[in-house]
N, C-alpha and C positions, 0 to 999 in steps of 0.2 A: 495233634501234638505240635507245640510250637517248635520251630526249627532253631537250632543253636547257631548263633552268628560267630563263625570261626574267625572272621577278619577282626572282630572286636577282641577276641581272645589273643590274637597275634599282636594287636596294638598294645594291649595291656602287658603282654609278655615283654615286648620291646621296651615299654616304659619302665618296667621292673628291672630290666637288664641295664638300662641307662642309669637309673638310680643306684643300682648296685655298683656299677663301675665308678660312678662319681664318688659314692660313699667310701669305696675301697681305697681310693687314692687321696681323698681329702683329709683323711685322718693323719696324714703326714704334714699337715699345715705348719707345724713349728719349723720343719726343715725349709719349707718354701719361704717363710718369713725370714729365717736366718740368712738364706742365700740372697734373697732380694735385698736385705739390709746390707750385706757385704758388697754386693754389686753397686748399690746406691752410693756407699761410701767410696768405693774405688772410682766410680764415675765422677763423684764430687771432687776427689783429689786430682783426677786427671784434668778436669776443667780448671781447677785452681792453679795447677802448675803448667798449663799449656797456653801458649800465646794464641789469641784469637786471630783467625784469618777471615778477611772479608773479600767479597767480589764487587768491584766497581765497574761500571759500564757506561759507555756513551755511544752515540750513533751519528753517522754522517751520510749525506746523500752524494752518490757518485753519478755524474752525468758524462756520458760518452757520446760524442758527435762524430760518428763514423760517416765519412763522405760517401756519396753514391758510387764514386769510382772504386773505392775499396770493396764495396759489396759486389760490384760487377766482376772484379778480378778474383774475389774470394767466393767461389760458387757455393760453398757450404753456408755462407751467411746471407744469401740473397733474400731469404724469407725470414730471417731472424731479426731480433730487435737491435742487434749491433752491440749489445752489452757484453763486455768481457771482464767481469768483475774478478775473475781469478787473477788476472794481472794486477789489479788494484790491491787484492789481498796479499799477494806476494810482495808488492811494493811496500805495503804497510808493515809487513813482518821483516823487512830487510834490515840489516845491521846499520847501513848508511843512514836510513831515515831514523832509526832508533838513536843513533849518535847525535843527529840534529835535534831530536826532541830532548835528549838529556842535556844538551847545551843550554836549554831554556830553564832547567830546574837545577836543584842543588843536591844531587844524589851521590856525588863522589865522596861525600863525608857523611857517615852515619853517627847519630848521637843517641845514647842510651842513658836512662836513669836506672841505676842499680838498686834492686830490692832483694829482700831475703827469699822471695819466691821465684821471680823471673825478671829478666831484663826487659824494660819497656822502651821502645824506640820513641824519642821525643819529636823528631822531624822539625816542624816549624815552631814547636814549643820549647826548643832548646834555648837557654840563656846566652849561648855563644854561637858564633859563626866562624868557620875556618876557611880561608882561601888557600888553596894548594896550587903550587907551581908544578904543573905536570910536565913541563919541559925539563924539569930537574928530576934526578933519580929520587924515587920515593919508596918507603917501606909500606906495603899494603897488607890488608887483612890481618893486621896486628893491633889489637885494641890497647889503648892507654887511657889514663884518667887525666882530666883537666880539673884542678881544684881552684875554684874562684876565691881568692883571698880578699880582694877589695875591688873598688871601682877601677883601679889602675893595674893591679898585679894579679897574676895567677901562677900556678905551679903545675908542672907536668910530672906525673908519677906513673910507674908501670902498673899494669892491671893487677888487681888483688889476686892472690893465689886461689885456685879452684879447689874443689873437694879432694883432689888427688895431690894437692900441694905443689902443683906446677903452675908456672906463670908463662903464658905464651909471649908476653911482651919482653920478658927477660931472655926468653929463648931465641927470639928472632927479631926483636925490635932495635931501635936506635938508642942504645944505652946512654949515649953522650948528651941527650936532651933531657934526661930524667933527673928528678930531685933538684931542680933549679927554678928560680923565680924569674918571671918574664913580665914585661909590660904589654898591655893590650895594644894591638896595632904594630908591635915590634915584629920584624921578620926573623923567624927562626930558621937558620940555614946551617946545615952540616953537609958532610959528604953523602949522607943517606937520606936527608930530609930537607925540605924547604917549604915553609908555610907560614901563614900569619893568622893569629887568633884575634877576633873582635868580640867585644862584649855588647850584646844587644838588649839585655834585660838586667839593669843594675840592681833590681830589687830582689835578686836571688843570690845574694852573697853567701859564701860558706858552703855552697852546694858543690857536688862532684859529678862531672859528666863523663861518661865513658864514650870514647871517640874511636872510630875505625875508618881508615882510608880505603876506598875501593877503586881499583884500576878502571879508568873510563872505558877501555876496550873490552874488558871482561864485563863491565856493567852493560854496555851496548849489546853484547852477545846474550847476556842473561835476560834483559828485558825484551829483546827481539823474540826470544823463545817463550817468554811468559805471556805475551799478549795472545788472546784467542779471538779470532775474527770469524764471523759467520754472517750469512745473508739473512736479513730480517724477514724478507718475503720472497717467495719463489718468483713472483712476477714483478718485483720492484727492484730498485737499485740502491737500497739502504743497507749499509753495513753496520753491524753491531760490534763494538770493540769492548772486550772485557779483560779484566786483569785481577788475579788473586794477590792480595797484599795484606800485610799485618797492620798497616796504617792507612786508614781510609783516605785521608787528605793526600797522602803521598801517591797512592794509586790514581786518585782523581786528577792530580796535577799532571801525572805522566800521560794518562789517556788524552787529556785536553791538549797537552803539548804535542803529542803524536799527531792528532788530527790537524792541529794548526800547522805543523811542519809539513804535512802532506799537502795542505792547501798552498803553502808557500812554494813547495817544490813544483806543484802543478803550474803555478803562476810563473815561476822562473822558466819552465819549459816553454810556456806559451810566448813569453817575451824574448826568447832566444832569437827568433827570426828577426824581430824588430831591432834587437841589439846588433845582430850581424849586418842588417841593412844600414843602420846608422853608422857603424864603423866603416862600411864601404863608402858611404856618401862623404863622411868626414875625410877619408883618405883622398877621394877625388877632388873635393873642395880645396884641400891643401895644395894639390898640384895646380889647379886652375887659378887659384888666387894669385900665386906668383906669376904665372903666365899672363894673367889679365893686367896686373900692375905693370909688367914690362911693356906690353902692347900700348897701354894707355900713355906711359911715359914716352914711348917711341912716337906715338901719334902727336903728342904735344910738341915734342922737339921738331918734328918734320914741319908742322904748321908754322912754328916760329922762324925756322930757317928759310922757308920758302914763302913766307908772308901770305899764307892762304887762309882765307876766312870761310869760304864755302865752295862747294863743288857746283859746277854748272848744272842748272836745272835740267839741261838736255839729257844728262846722263843719270839723273837721280832715279828715274824709273827703272833703267837697266840695273843700277846698283842695288835697288830694293829687291828686284827679282833674283839677282845673284845671291844676295844675303839669305833670302828665303830658301833657295836651292841648297846653299851651304849648310843651313840649319837642318834641313831635312836629311842631308847626307850624313851629318854628324850624328843625328839621332839614329839613323839606320846603322851606322858604324858601331854606335854604342850598343844597339840591340844585337848586332852580329857578334860582337865580342862576348856578350852574355850567352848567346846560343853556343858559341864555341867553348865557353867555359863549362856549360852544361854537358856538352858532348864529351869534353875531357873527363868530367865526372863519370859519365857512362862508361867510358873506355877503361877507367881505373878499377871498375867492378867494386867500388866501395859500398859498404853497408851503412855508412854514416853520412846522411844528407842534412845534418843540422846546420851546416854553414852555407847551404844553398840559399840564395836570395830570391825572394818571391818575384815572379814576372811582373806583377802589378807595380812594383817599385821602379822597375826599368821603364815602364810605360808600354809593355807588351799587352795588347788588348785581347790576345787569343784566349778564349775561355777554356778550351781543352787543355792547353799548356798549363794554365793556372790550376785547373783541377788536378792534373797529373802530378805537378810539382807539390801541391798541397798534400795530396795523398801520400806521396813518397816521403815527404818530411814528417808527416804524422806517423807513418809506419816506422820510420827510422827512430823517431823519438820513443815510440812504444817499445821498440826492440832494445834501445839503450836502457830504458827503465827496467825492463825484464832482466837484463843482464846484471843489474845491480843485486838481484836476489837469486838468480838461477844461472846455469851454464848454457853454452850454445847448443847442447844436445837436448835441451828441454823441448817438448812437443810444441809449446806455444811459440818459442823462438823459431823453430823450423817452419811452422805455419806462416809466420810473418816473413821469413826469408822467401818462401814460395810466392807470396803476394808481391813482395818487392821486385822479384825477378820479372813477374808478369807486367807490373807497372813500368819497370825500366825498359822493357821491350817496346811497349807502346810509346813511352816518352822518347826513346831513341829515334823511332820512326818519325815522330812528330817534329823533333829537333832538326833532323836532316831535311825535311820539307821546308821548315822555316828558314834554314840557312840558305837553301837554294833560292827561295823566293826573295830573301833579303838581298842576296848578291845580284839578282836580276834587277831589282829596283835601284840598287846603287849604280849599276852600269847605265841604266836609263838616265839617272840624275847626272852622271859624269858627262854624258853626251850633251845634255842641256847646258851644263856649266861651261863646257868647251865652246858652245855656240855663243854664249854671252861674253866669254873671254875674248873671242874674235872681234865682237862689236866694241868692246872696251878698249881694244888696242888703238883705236883711232883717236883717243884722248891725248892731250899733251902729256909729255913724259912726267912732269911734276904732279899733274892731277892724277895721272894713271898710278903713280907710286902711292900717292895719298889714298886713292880709292882702295888699293890693295891692303894698305895698313889698316884703314878704317874697317874694311870688310872682316879682316881677321880679328880685330878688336870686338866688333859687334858679335862675331861668332862665339868668342869666349865669354862675352858678357851674357849672351842668351843661355849658354850652357850652364854658367854659374848660377843664374837666376833659376833655371830649371832644377838644379840640384838643391838649391835652398828650399824650393817648394816641396821637393820630395823628402827632405830632412824634416821639415815641419809636419808633413803628413805622417811620417813614421813615428815621430815623437808623440803626436796626438793619439795614434793607434796604440802605442805602448802605454801611455798614461791611462787610456780608457779600458785597458785589458783587466778583466777580473777572472778569478778561477771558476771553472765550471762546477766545482765541488763546494759543498758547504756543510757546516756542522749543524746537525739536526737537534740533538740533545747532548749538551755537555755532561761530562761525568760529575756527579755530585755526591750522592749518598752511596753507602755500601751495604751489602747484604752478607750477614754472617754465614759462612760456608763451612768453617771448621773451628772448633768442634760443633757439631749439631746437637745442642744441649738437650732439647726436648726429645729428639730421636734417640740420643744416647741413654737418657733416663728411661724411655720406653723400652729400649733394648735391654737395659739392666733388669727391668721387671720381667721381661720375657725370659732372659737367660736365668735369672734367679729362680724362676718357676720351672723352666724346662730342664735345667741340669739335674736338680734332685729328682724331678719327675721322670726324666729319661733314665737316670740310674736305677730308680725303683722299678720302672717298667722292664728294663733289661735284666735286672735281678730276678724279677718274677718270670721272665721268659726262660731263663736258664735254671730257675728253681723248679725241680720236678717233684716237690713234696705237696701233700694235701694242705691247702691253705684255709678253706672254709667249707661250709656245708654245701654250697653250690659246687665247689670243686669235688667234694666227696660224692655228691649225687651223680656227677658225670662219670666218675671212675670206680664207683663202688655200687655193685648191683644188688647187694644184700640189704634188706630192710633195716633202717636205722632205728634203734630202740631208745637211745638216750644220748644226751650230751653232757659231758663232765667238764666243769670249768677248771682253769689252772689254779693250783693251790699255792699260796704264798705264805702258808702258816709255818713252814719249817718242820713239819712232822708228816709222816705217812699215815698216821691214824687220825685223819681229819674228822671223820664222822664222830669218833669217840672223844677227841680232845676239843673240837670246835663244832658242836652240834648245830649252832646257829649260823654257821657260815654258808655262803652261797654254794660252795662245793658240796657240803653235807646235804644241802637241799637237792642238788642235782642227783645225788645217789638215792635220795628218797623218791625222786621222780622215776629213777630206774627201777627201784623196788616196786613201785606201783605198776609199772609196765609189765614186770615179770609176773606179778600176781595173776594177770589174765592169760599168761602163757602156761601150757601144760596144766590147765585148771583141774583136770581129772586126777592128778597125782596127789597123793597124800604127802609124799616127800619129793622134793624137786632137786634133781642133780644138775648143777650149772657148771659148765666148763668155760674157762676164760683163756683166750689165746690171742696171738697177734702175728704180724709178719716177721719182725725182728725184735731183738732185745732193746729195751729202753722205751717202749711205747706205753708202758704203764699197766702191764698185766697184773703184776703182784699188787700194785697200788689199788687197781680196780677190784681185784678179788677181795682184798682185806676190807676195804671200805664198803663194798657191797654186802659182805657178810656182816659187818658192823651194823649197817642199816637194817638188815633182816633181823638181827638180834634185838635192836631197839624196837622192832615191831613185834616182840614177844614170840619170835620164831627160834626154836632150838637150831642153832646154826653152827656148822663146822667149816672151816676153811682149810684146804689141804695144799701144801706146798708140793705140787707135782713136777716142778722143774728140777730134776735131779742133776742137771749139768751146772746150773748157776743158782743155788738155793739162796733165797733172801728172806723168806717169811719169818724165820726164827729171829733174825736180826731186828725186824720191826718190833718184836716184843722184848727185845733186849736179852735174848738167850742165844746159845750156840747150837749149831746143827750137829748133835752127837747121835742121838737115837731118833729115828723118824721113819718116813715111808720106805726109804731104801732098806733100812734094817728089817722092817716087816716083810718086804717082798723077797728077801733072801732067806726068810724063815727063822730069824733069830729071836724075834719077839712076837707077842700077840697084838691084835688090833687095839685092845684097850690100853696097852702100855704106851702107845705113841700118841694118843689123844690127850692134849693138855688143855687145861682150863685157862681162862683169862680173867682179868679183873672186872670185865663186863658180864653181866648176867646173860645167859643163853648164848654165849659165844665161846667156842672152843677152836683150837687150831691143831693141825698136824704138820710138824716140820718135815723138811725134805730128807734130813738125815745126811749121813756121810756120802760124798760123791762116789758112786759105783763106777766100775770100768765099763759096764754094759747097761746104761740107763734105758736104751730103747727096748732091749729084750726083757728087762724087768717089768716095764709098764705093760707088756703084752702077756705076762704070765697069768695063769688061772687065779693066783692069789690076789691079783689086782681086781678081778671081777668079784671075788669073795669079799674083799675089803669094801668095795663100793656097796655091796649088798648089806654088809654090816652097818655102814654109815646110813644107808637108806632106812634101815629098821630102827635106828636110834636117834635120828635127827630129822627135823622138818626141812631144812635147807642144807645142801652140800655144795660148797663152792670149791672148784678144783682149778688151781693155778697150774698151767702147763708150759712146756717150752715153746719158743716161737715156731709157728707153723711153717714159716718160710725157710727155716734153717734145719729142722729135723723132720723125721718122717713119722715118729710114733704118735704125734698129735692127731693126725688124720684118723688113725684107728681108734683113738680114745674118744673122738667126737661122736662115734656111733653108739657109745655106751651112755651118753648123757641126754637128758631131756631138753636142755637149753644150752646152745653154744654161743658164747659172746666173743665177737672178734673186735679187738680194740684197735682203733686207728687214732694216732696222735697228730694234732695240728702242727704243721711246719716240721714234721719229723718223718712221718711215714711217706715213703717214696711211692709214686703212683704205679710204677711197674711192679711193685711188690704185691699189689692187689690183684694181679692177673690170675694167680693160682687159685685164690679163694673164689674169684668170680667164675672160673672154669668149673671148679668143683660144684659150686652152687647151681650153675646152669645145667650141668650134666647130672644133677641130683645125686652126686656121690656123697654129699653131706646134706643133712636136713636139720631143721630147727636152728638155723644159724641167723644171728642178728648182730648188727653193728653197734658199737659204742664209740662215739667221737670224744676223745679224751684231750685234756690239756688246752681247752679253749681259752685264749687270752682275750681280755677286753680290747677288741680291735678298733672300737670307735665307729663301726658301721654295722648295719643290720644284716641279719641272715633272713632274707625274705622266704616266706613259705611256711608250711606246717609239716611236722614229722609224724608219721603214723606208724604204729607197730602192728602187731597181730590183732586182727579184729577191728582195724581202723580206730583204735583207742587214741585219744588226744594225749600225747605224752609230754610235749615240750611247747611252751608258749611262744607265740610269734615274736620275732625280733629279739629272741634270746633274752627276754626279761623275766625275772622271777616275780610272780604276782602274789606271793603268799605274805600276808600282813604279819603273820606270826614271826616270820624270820626276816622281817624288814629291817631290824636294827643293824645287823651286820652289813646289809646291802647299802643302807643309808650312810653308814660310816665309810664304806668304800667309795661311794659316790662323792662324799665330801672330801675325801683324800684326793681323788682325781681332780675335782673342781679346784681345790686349793693348789694343786700342782700346775694346772693350766693357768691359773691366775698369776702364779709366780713366774711362769714363762713369759706371759704378756707384760708383766711389770718389768722384767729384765729387758725385753725388746724395746719398750717405751723409754726406759732409761738410756739405752744405747743410742736411740734416735735423738734424744735431747742432747746427749753429749756431742 
């Protein structure tokens, strides 16, 4: 025997389950289309009335030349690259640098073109330009309109009223400048305003431009916070600068201006040492120039008075040596003054060494001193740059302070050694000069005086020449200075960041689908009624005998009044199934019940009896629901004499059986509502009446009260051959089926079969086959009626549904075109 592949069955079951779930929710497609359309329209309107925002970006290379001395004194940086880009980022985001960048662009005045949808900023496309005197008091953030009348004239008017009827210009502007005609280039000056309007595009006469002044300080703060800076690469020193703006050109201009301002700032910082050196040399040259002229004049006058043309060659060698010694002593004295100045800087405990002159300018060849001074100046400069954007409590500032203290300690020790060495060298020179002075005293008095004046002149001349050389060197160094930083990629194009149109339209589709889908899913989760055959199979353990479609005919006698309808066919299918049940009985007694009222017991009883009568079976339908009688009303009669009248013994059985207009069909009304319906249905007369009906009719259909509400129905079920339990789609609660399931499982009731009533054309399939007693095929797959004879009614219904669907599609297409 071939083994059954259970895994294949599981896969088929999963596939059926997936198709079932998809088909279950796809039938609500008109709601999905409607919501998607609504969200599409809302997204389109949002995009239409929203000003686009773009991201512009540029990049620049930052180079840091940290000296070896700085690494030695900063032990945490000994093995690092020396890059400290956080300081550069803080500097680029500082308000001071933002203010410098804004001075290069024209952002203090905004120009807008008014439209019915939104205000569009013109920026460099504006036909006018306004120069604002910010030294004068100005009204800011208050829009007003400039109407271009001609090539020479314009008019200022307050901003048009908004949708609330308010005008911000009238509320807070300078009313004295409005509704007047001015000349282009004319200065408009009042107590609250001072500006000049220039026409830059004469070809746009008659236009109106909306103008707004922005305070430069607020503008600097705004743009300092708007710029986003990040490191392009973890191992590199390239910074990306980006900005979100509504005008691409405006954002690009600011990013480029900011990078250029940073380079200029860096260059200014590098040139500061040379500027200080030049200022010091110029100051010394000013003093020496006057002194040199005086000595030269004194020398000339002395030679004229004493008629001296030349000094004796005998003393020329001594005079040359004395001049050399004097020059050396002046140079040492010059260096000593420099060392004392540095020492005084050390003693003041200052954190700013920007005014310290480099040792190389003074002519000090000591490399250690040069390195320490250079490191100290660089640290001081870095500290000052940091303080432009942070306070002194910042960790980076504290770190620099620690480094500066260490460098200052080493520098102070080095300066003390240099001062001591310089003083010793000066003492040695003084001794040599005193020796030569003694030799010089043997000269005649006039020549001796001349030699002294000449020596002082040559000393000042040498020093003057020396300073001129240093000034030239400092000027050349300053002219050759370039910034270590450079612009890598200037800002040009912008990327749309808001609104993200493609993403928003995609989100509209997702939301348009998920909102109705989620609502339907939540509704189904909280809906505890039976929805379909799968749902019924899970919660109803009784064999299902038939499925009854939902009737839209407006009558309860569907089988009699509309015999070709799909509902009538479903009752014929039920009749065929019952034929195979209790086949040994000549007369079949059928009881119809349900959980609660409203599930279609009486409707099922009447139409099942009608289908039996159409099949040439003598059939009687009995209104056994003595609490809420309905059967007589279906035939257009009143409940006067009926089953209750018989059970209390007032009439005979034949008197309550009434004929109908249909052959082979009779009915028994319920009669007047008694005070004790449960007791009456359990009397011996009830069994006698059923025996009478069984002897006189082929089919007895008994309509009973709901089983879930009353108790007598359970006892009646034991008296019948077939018990039909009606379950209605989207009406019967799942918990109401617990009782009949327990009774069936405990075999307290037998011959019970289910009837699924009120099936609506749900648009999805009921997978699987329904089998009754003896595995007889009762209902076609997918809930489709396959009988050609009754196809006319089904085709009409299908055409009606198809026409309705096409009408919905046509409306949706029309809405999209609009």
